[in-house]
PyMOL commands that place a pseudoatom at each C-alpha (Angstrom):
pseudoatom trace, name=CA, resn=MET, resi=1, chain=A, elem=C, hetatm=0, pos=[36.807, 125.016, 116.609]
pseudoatom trace, name=CA, resn=ALA, resi=2, chain=A, elem=C, hetatm=0, pos=[39.198, 122.566, 118.282]
pseudoatom trace, name=CA, resn=THR, resi=3, chain=A, elem=C, hetatm=0, pos=[42.874, 123.431, 118.448]
pseudoatom trace, name=CA, resn=ARG, resi=4, chain=A, elem=C, hetatm=0, pos=[45.420, 120.811, 117.574]
pseudoatom trace, name=CA, resn=ARG, resi=5, chain=A, elem=C, hetatm=0, pos=[47.953, 120.421, 120.253]
pseudoatom trace, name=CA, resn=VAL, resi=6, chain=A, elem=C, hetatm=0, pos=[51.400, 119.129, 119.410]
pseudoatom trace, name=CA, resn=ARG, resi=7, chain=A, elem=C, hetatm=0, pos=[53.118, 117.089, 122.090]
pseudoatom trace, name=CA, resn=VAL, resi=8, chain=A, elem=C, hetatm=0, pos=[56.535, 118.541, 122.820]
pseudoatom trace, name=CA, resn=PRO, resi=9, chain=A, elem=C, hetatm=0, pos=[58.970, 116.174, 124.513]
pseudoatom trace, name=CA, resn=ALA, resi=10, chain=A, elem=C, hetatm=0, pos=[59.902, 116.975, 128.078]
pseudoatom trace, name=CA, resn=ALA, resi=11, chain=A, elem=C, hetatm=0, pos=[63.487, 117.388, 129.218]
pseudoatom trace, name=CA, resn=ASP, resi=12, chain=A, elem=C, hetatm=0, pos=[63.420, 113.836, 130.635]
pseudoatom trace, name=CA, resn=ASP, resi=13, chain=A, elem=C, hetatm=0, pos=[62.556, 112.545, 127.151]
pseudoatom trace, name=CA, resn=LEU, resi=14, chain=A, elem=C, hetatm=0, pos=[65.456, 114.418, 125.561]
pseudoatom trace, name=CA, resn=PHE, resi=15, chain=A, elem=C, hetatm=0, pos=[68.182, 113.869, 128.132]
pseudoatom trace, name=CA, resn=ARG, resi=16, chain=A, elem=C, hetatm=0, pos=[68.968, 110.610, 129.858]
pseudoatom trace, name=CA, resn=ARG, resi=17, chain=A, elem=C, hetatm=0, pos=[71.311, 109.954, 132.726]
pseudoatom trace, name=CA, resn=THR, resi=18, chain=A, elem=C, hetatm=0, pos=[74.525, 108.231, 131.767]
pseudoatom trace, name=CA, resn=SER, resi=19, chain=A, elem=C, hetatm=0, pos=[76.275, 108.216, 135.126]
pseudoatom trace, name=CA, resn=ASP, resi=20, chain=A, elem=C, hetatm=0, pos=[74.205, 105.507, 136.832]
pseudoatom trace, name=CA, resn=GLY, resi=21, chain=A, elem=C, hetatm=0, pos=[75.085, 101.845, 136.369]
pseudoatom trace, name=CA, resn=ALA, resi=22, chain=A, elem=C, hetatm=0, pos=[71.786, 100.913, 134.764]
pseudoatom trace, name=CA, resn=ALA, resi=23, chain=A, elem=C, hetatm=0, pos=[72.051, 99.011, 131.508]
pseudoatom trace, name=CA, resn=PRO, resi=24, chain=A, elem=C, hetatm=0, pos=[70.646, 100.830, 128.462]
pseudoatom trace, name=CA, resn=SER, resi=25, chain=A, elem=C, hetatm=0, pos=[67.410, 99.614, 126.992]
pseudoatom trace, name=CA, resn=ALA, resi=26, chain=A, elem=C, hetatm=0, pos=[67.487, 97.431, 123.886]
pseudoatom trace, name=CA, resn=ALA, resi=27, chain=A, elem=C, hetatm=0, pos=[66.131, 100.297, 121.762]
pseudoatom trace, name=CA, resn=ALA, resi=28, chain=A, elem=C, hetatm=0, pos=[68.789, 102.711, 123.020]
pseudoatom trace, name=CA, resn=GLU, resi=29, chain=A, elem=C, hetatm=0, pos=[71.498, 100.093, 122.518]
pseudoatom trace, name=CA, resn=ALA, resi=30, chain=A, elem=C, hetatm=0, pos=[70.362, 99.461, 118.938]
pseudoatom trace, name=CA, resn=LYS, resi=31, chain=A, elem=C, hetatm=0, pos=[70.531, 103.202, 118.197]
pseudoatom trace, name=CA, resn=ALA, resi=32, chain=A, elem=C, hetatm=0, pos=[74.038, 103.499, 119.643]
pseudoatom trace, name=CA, resn=ARG, resi=33, chain=A, elem=C, hetatm=0, pos=[75.430, 100.556, 117.685]
pseudoatom trace, name=CA, resn=PRO, resi=34, chain=A, elem=C, hetatm=0, pos=[77.705, 101.766, 114.832]
pseudoatom trace, name=CA, resn=VAL, resi=35, chain=A, elem=C, hetatm=0, pos=[76.743, 100.814, 111.312]
pseudoatom trace, name=CA, resn=HIS, resi=36, chain=A, elem=C, hetatm=0, pos=[79.593, 99.682, 109.075]
pseudoatom trace, name=CA, resn=ALA, resi=37, chain=A, elem=C, hetatm=0, pos=[79.383, 100.125, 105.310]
pseudoatom trace, name=CA, resn=VAL, resi=38, chain=A, elem=C, hetatm=0, pos=[81.482, 96.992, 104.845]
pseudoatom trace, name=CA, resn=PRO, resi=39, chain=A, elem=C, hetatm=0, pos=[80.977, 93.971, 107.115]
pseudoatom trace, name=CA, resn=GLU, resi=40, chain=A, elem=C, hetatm=0, pos=[83.889, 93.012, 109.295]
pseudoatom trace, name=CA, resn=PRO, resi=41, chain=A, elem=C, hetatm=0, pos=[85.995, 90.190, 107.800]
pseudoatom trace, name=CA, resn=ALA, resi=42, chain=A, elem=C, hetatm=0, pos=[85.951, 86.693, 109.271]
pseudoatom trace, name=CA, resn=GLU, resi=43, chain=A, elem=C, hetatm=0, pos=[88.765, 85.518, 111.562]
pseudoatom trace, name=CA, resn=GLU, resi=44, chain=A, elem=C, hetatm=0, pos=[92.088, 86.610, 110.064]
pseudoatom trace, name=CA, resn=ALA, resi=45, chain=A, elem=C, hetatm=0, pos=[95.660, 87.303, 111.098]
pseudoatom trace, name=CA, resn=PRO, resi=46, chain=A, elem=C, hetatm=0, pos=[96.069, 89.773, 114.008]
pseudoatom trace, name=CA, resn=ALA, resi=47, chain=A, elem=C, hetatm=0, pos=[97.168, 92.644, 111.754]
pseudoatom trace, name=CA, resn=ALA, resi=48, chain=A, elem=C, hetatm=0, pos=[94.197, 92.149, 109.461]
pseudoatom trace, name=CA, resn=LYS, resi=49, chain=A, elem=C, hetatm=0, pos=[91.810, 92.619, 112.405]
pseudoatom trace, name=CA, resn=LYS, resi=50, chain=A, elem=C, hetatm=0, pos=[92.729, 96.302, 112.752]
pseudoatom trace, name=CA, resn=ARG, resi=51, chain=A, elem=C, hetatm=0, pos=[90.314, 98.314, 110.647]
pseudoatom trace, name=CA, resn=SER, resi=52, chain=A, elem=C, hetatm=0, pos=[89.559, 101.979, 110.427]
pseudoatom trace, name=CA, resn=SER, resi=53, chain=A, elem=C, hetatm=0, pos=[86.255, 103.110, 111.844]
pseudoatom trace, name=CA, resn=GLY, resi=54, chain=A, elem=C, hetatm=0, pos=[84.864, 103.585, 108.347]
pseudoatom trace, name=CA, resn=ARG, resi=55, chain=A, elem=C, hetatm=0, pos=[81.614, 105.424, 107.814]
pseudoatom trace, name=CA, resn=VAL, resi=56, chain=A, elem=C, hetatm=0, pos=[80.408, 106.107, 111.329]
pseudoatom trace, name=CA, resn=ARG, resi=57, chain=A, elem=C, hetatm=0, pos=[79.983, 109.277, 113.319]
pseudoatom trace, name=CA, resn=HIS, resi=58, chain=A, elem=C, hetatm=0, pos=[83.288, 110.285, 114.852]
pseudoatom trace, name=CA, resn=ASP, resi=59, chain=A, elem=C, hetatm=0, pos=[83.209, 111.961, 118.247]
pseudoatom trace, name=CA, resn=GLU, resi=60, chain=A, elem=C, hetatm=0, pos=[86.901, 112.770, 118.549]
pseudoatom trace, name=CA, resn=LYS, resi=61, chain=A, elem=C, hetatm=0, pos=[88.901, 115.267, 116.532]
pseudoatom trace, name=CA, resn=MET, resi=62, chain=A, elem=C, hetatm=0, pos=[92.608, 115.602, 115.916]
pseudoatom trace, name=CA, resn=THR, resi=63, chain=A, elem=C, hetatm=0, pos=[94.304, 118.363, 113.956]
pseudoatom trace, name=CA, resn=VAL, resi=64, chain=A, elem=C, hetatm=0, pos=[97.337, 117.440, 111.887]
pseudoatom trace, name=CA, resn=TYR, resi=65, chain=A, elem=C, hetatm=0, pos=[99.403, 119.962, 109.965]
pseudoatom trace, name=CA, resn=ILE, resi=66, chain=A, elem=C, hetatm=0, pos=[100.835, 118.792, 106.660]
pseudoatom trace, name=CA, resn=THR, resi=67, chain=A, elem=C, hetatm=0, pos=[102.807, 120.449, 103.891]
pseudoatom trace, name=CA, resn=SER, resi=68, chain=A, elem=C, hetatm=0, pos=[101.158, 121.529, 100.665]
pseudoatom trace, name=CA, resn=GLU, resi=69, chain=A, elem=C, hetatm=0, pos=[103.046, 118.731, 98.885]
pseudoatom trace, name=CA, resn=GLU, resi=70, chain=A, elem=C, hetatm=0, pos=[101.643, 116.130, 101.311]
pseudoatom trace, name=CA, resn=LEU, resi=71, chain=A, elem=C, hetatm=0, pos=[98.153, 117.529, 100.788]
pseudoatom trace, name=CA, resn=LEU, resi=72, chain=A, elem=C, hetatm=0, pos=[98.578, 117.266, 97.006]
pseudoatom trace, name=CA, resn=ASP, resi=73, chain=A, elem=C, hetatm=0, pos=[99.780, 113.668, 97.409]
pseudoatom trace, name=CA, resn=LEU, resi=74, chain=A, elem=C, hetatm=0, pos=[96.721, 112.896, 99.520]
pseudoatom trace, name=CA, resn=GLU, resi=75, chain=A, elem=C, hetatm=0, pos=[94.377, 114.469, 96.967]
pseudoatom trace, name=CA, resn=HIS, resi=76, chain=A, elem=C, hetatm=0, pos=[96.165, 112.627, 94.153]
pseudoatom trace, name=CA, resn=ALA, resi=77, chain=A, elem=C, hetatm=0, pos=[95.685, 109.314, 95.981]
pseudoatom trace, name=CA, resn=ARG, resi=78, chain=A, elem=C, hetatm=0, pos=[92.002, 110.112, 96.588]
pseudoatom trace, name=CA, resn=LEU, resi=79, chain=A, elem=C, hetatm=0, pos=[91.423, 110.980, 92.929]
pseudoatom trace, name=CA, resn=ASN, resi=80, chain=A, elem=C, hetatm=0, pos=[93.392, 107.914, 91.824]
pseudoatom trace, name=CA, resn=LEU, resi=81, chain=A, elem=C, hetatm=0, pos=[91.167, 105.671, 93.966]
pseudoatom trace, name=CA, resn=ARG, resi=82, chain=A, elem=C, hetatm=0, pos=[88.120, 107.298, 92.407]
pseudoatom trace, name=CA, resn=ALA, resi=83, chain=A, elem=C, hetatm=0, pos=[89.290, 107.217, 88.784]
pseudoatom trace, name=CA, resn=LYS, resi=84, chain=A, elem=C, hetatm=0, pos=[91.061, 103.852, 88.597]
pseudoatom trace, name=CA, resn=HIS, resi=85, chain=A, elem=C, hetatm=0, pos=[89.257, 101.828, 91.261]
pseudoatom trace, name=CA, resn=SER, resi=86, chain=A, elem=C, hetatm=0, pos=[85.798, 103.465, 91.445]
pseudoatom trace, name=CA, resn=ILE, resi=87, chain=A, elem=C, hetatm=0, pos=[86.285, 104.030, 95.178]
pseudoatom trace, name=CA, resn=ALA, resi=88, chain=A, elem=C, hetatm=0, pos=[84.976, 107.399, 96.310]
pseudoatom trace, name=CA, resn=VAL, resi=89, chain=A, elem=C, hetatm=0, pos=[86.369, 108.399, 99.712]
pseudoatom trace, name=CA, resn=ASP, resi=90, chain=A, elem=C, hetatm=0, pos=[86.953, 111.679, 101.466]
pseudoatom trace, name=CA, resn=ARG, resi=91, chain=A, elem=C, hetatm=0, pos=[90.349, 112.673, 102.817]
pseudoatom trace, name=CA, resn=GLY, resi=92, chain=A, elem=C, hetatm=0, pos=[89.380, 111.803, 106.385]
pseudoatom trace, name=CA, resn=ARG, resi=93, chain=A, elem=C, hetatm=0, pos=[88.411, 108.248, 105.473]
pseudoatom trace, name=CA, resn=LEU, resi=94, chain=A, elem=C, hetatm=0, pos=[91.578, 107.853, 103.430]
pseudoatom trace, name=CA, resn=VAL, resi=95, chain=A, elem=C, hetatm=0, pos=[93.720, 109.000, 106.369]
pseudoatom trace, name=CA, resn=ARG, resi=96, chain=A, elem=C, hetatm=0, pos=[91.851, 106.714, 108.818]
pseudoatom trace, name=CA, resn=GLU, resi=97, chain=A, elem=C, hetatm=0, pos=[92.383, 103.697, 106.521]
pseudoatom trace, name=CA, resn=ALA, resi=98, chain=A, elem=C, hetatm=0, pos=[96.081, 104.509, 106.085]
pseudoatom trace, name=CA, resn=LEU, resi=99, chain=A, elem=C, hetatm=0, pos=[96.445, 104.900, 109.841]
pseudoatom trace, name=CA, resn=ALA, resi=100, chain=A, elem=C, hetatm=0, pos=[94.763, 101.529, 110.449]
pseudoatom trace, name=CA, resn=ILE, resi=101, chain=A, elem=C, hetatm=0, pos=[97.135, 99.861, 107.968]
pseudoatom trace, name=CA, resn=VAL, resi=102, chain=A, elem=C, hetatm=0, pos=[100.238, 101.385, 109.558]
pseudoatom trace, name=CA, resn=LEU, resi=103, chain=A, elem=C, hetatm=0, pos=[99.132, 100.523, 113.110]
pseudoatom trace, name=CA, resn=ALA, resi=104, chain=A, elem=C, hetatm=0, pos=[98.287, 96.941, 112.111]
pseudoatom trace, name=CA, resn=ASP, resi=105, chain=A, elem=C, hetatm=0, pos=[101.718, 96.618, 110.509]
pseudoatom trace, name=CA, resn=LEU, resi=106, chain=A, elem=C, hetatm=0, pos=[103.355, 97.946, 113.677]
pseudoatom trace, name=CA, resn=GLU, resi=107, chain=A, elem=C, hetatm=0, pos=[101.382, 95.513, 115.839]
pseudoatom trace, name=CA, resn=GLU, resi=108, chain=A, elem=C, hetatm=0, pos=[102.230, 92.532, 113.660]
pseudoatom trace, name=CA, resn=TYR, resi=109, chain=A, elem=C, hetatm=0, pos=[105.880, 93.233, 112.829]
pseudoatom trace, name=CA, resn=GLY, resi=110, chain=A, elem=C, hetatm=0, pos=[107.029, 95.444, 115.722]
pseudoatom trace, name=CA, resn=ASP, resi=111, chain=A, elem=C, hetatm=0, pos=[110.690, 96.403, 115.207]
pseudoatom trace, name=CA, resn=ASP, resi=112, chain=A, elem=C, hetatm=0, pos=[110.515, 95.271, 111.573]
pseudoatom trace, name=CA, resn=SER, resi=113, chain=A, elem=C, hetatm=0, pos=[107.462, 97.386, 110.756]
pseudoatom trace, name=CA, resn=ALA, resi=114, chain=A, elem=C, hetatm=0, pos=[107.586, 100.065, 108.085]
pseudoatom trace, name=CA, resn=LEU, resi=115, chain=A, elem=C, hetatm=0, pos=[106.695, 102.718, 110.685]
pseudoatom trace, name=CA, resn=VAL, resi=116, chain=A, elem=C, hetatm=0, pos=[109.659, 101.874, 112.925]
pseudoatom trace, name=CA, resn=HIS, resi=117, chain=A, elem=C, hetatm=0, pos=[112.024, 101.857, 109.934]
pseudoatom trace, name=CA, resn=ARG, resi=118, chain=A, elem=C, hetatm=0, pos=[110.745, 105.220, 108.659]
pseudoatom trace, name=CA, resn=LEU, resi=119, chain=A, elem=C, hetatm=0, pos=[110.770, 106.911, 112.074]
pseudoatom trace, name=CA, resn=ALA, resi=120, chain=A, elem=C, hetatm=0, pos=[114.219, 105.519, 112.945]
pseudoatom trace, name=CA, resn=ASP, resi=121, chain=A, elem=C, hetatm=0, pos=[115.679, 106.880, 109.673]
pseudoatom trace, name=CA, resn=PRO, resi=122, chain=A, elem=C, hetatm=0, pos=[117.669, 109.988, 110.717]
pseudoatom trace, name=CA, resn=ARG, resi=123, chain=A, elem=C, hetatm=0, pos=[116.778, 112.172, 107.749]
for i in range(1, 123): cmd.bond("trace and resi %d" % i, "trace and resi %d" % (i + 1))
show_as sticks, trace
zoom trace
């Protein structure tokens, strides 16, 4: 009776060096390329070029504390997008899109941007 032997990858197969200056192979580069759910728009105004990262794996994390009222507003916006516009997004995607919009507005309008006006308001 012959035993079936399963090939287990070696450590070299699982881990690759990233510190050397060698260019990654085409297969590795294709795997690392992010996949966007929506294609990037054609050439547009500078502010329109800023987009959120969309549906890709995110390697960085940031914790933001918000009030319960702000959380309810966020959930209301998410449910509104789903009910009225048939757009299903999670809170993280909604926040990333809003952030991209605000940063694009700041880049395009500078001192006249909504962000500058809101932050300069001495409430």
